[in-house]
C-alpha positions as CSV (number, residue, x, y, z in Angstrom):
1,D,-0.2,0.2,-0.2
2,I,1.5,3.3,-0.9
3,K,0.3,5.0,2.4
4,F,3.4,2.9,3.9
5,V,6.0,4.7,1.8
6,P,8.1,7.2,3.6
7,G,6.8,10.8,3.3
8,V,3.2,9.7,2.1
9,G,1.2,8.9,4.8
10,P,-2.6,8.4,5.0
11,K,-3.9,11.6,3.8
12,R,-1.7,11.6,0.7
13,A,-2.1,8.3,-0.1
14,S,-5.9,9.1,-0.5
15,I,-5.3,12.0,-2.5
16,L,-2.9,10.0,-4.6
17,N,-5.7,7.1,-4.7
18,K,-8.6,9.4,-6.1
19,E,-6.5,11.9,-8.2
20,I,-4.3,9.7,-10.3
21,E,-5.0,6.2,-9.0
22,V,-2.0,5.4,-7.7
23,F,-2.6,2.0,-4.8
24,T,1.1,0.6,-5.1
25,L,4.5,1.6,-5.0
26,G,4.7,0.0,-8.4
27,D,1.8,2.1,-9.6
28,L,3.7,5.2,-8.6
29,L,7.0,4.1,-10.5
30,R,4.8,3.5,-13.5
31,Y,3.0,7.0,-13.4
32,Y,4.3,9.4,-16.1
33,P,2.2,12.7,-15.3
34,Y,1.4,14.7,-18.8
35,R,1.2,17.8,-17.2
36,Y,1.8,19.6,-13.9
37,V,-0.6,21.7,-12.0
38,D,1.0,23.7,-9.2
39,R,-1.3,23.8,-6.5
40,T,0.6,25.9,-3.8
41,R,-0.3,29.4,-5.4
42,M,-3.8,30.6,-4.4
43,Y,-5.3,33.5,-6.1
44,Y,-7.9,35.9,-5.2
45,I,-10.7,36.3,-7.6
46,H,-9.3,39.8,-9.0
47,E,-6.2,38.3,-9.8
48,I,-7.6,35.6,-12.3
49,D,-8.2,35.9,-16.4
50,N,-9.3,33.8,-18.4
51,S,-6.1,32.5,-19.8
52,M,-5.5,30.6,-16.4
53,V,-6.5,27.0,-16.8
54,Y,-6.2,25.3,-13.5
55,I,-6.3,27.8,-10.3
56,Q,-7.3,27.6,-6.9
57,L,-9.0,30.5,-5.4
58,K,-8.8,32.3,-2.1
59,G,-11.6,34.3,-0.7
60,R,-13.9,34.5,2.4
61,I,-17.7,33.5,2.0
62,T,-19.6,36.2,4.0
63,A,-23.3,34.9,3.1
64,F,-25.3,32.4,1.2
65,E,-28.8,31.3,0.3
66,T,-30.2,27.8,-0.3
67,F,-33.0,27.5,-2.8
68,G,-35.3,24.6,-3.4
């Protein structure tokens, strides 16, 4: 199980399982990513534009309504 690889652990293993279907060390060694998405950078809504394909937003929800 990938969670027993040093530095991985249960939380990161769960992410690897869900997002890239890596369950074992063998899966990880045979995984060749075709793109890189930098998830370390957070953006505010006023910083984004149409050229940005993958982003993470940072903000604060001040109110919401439920419909239906």
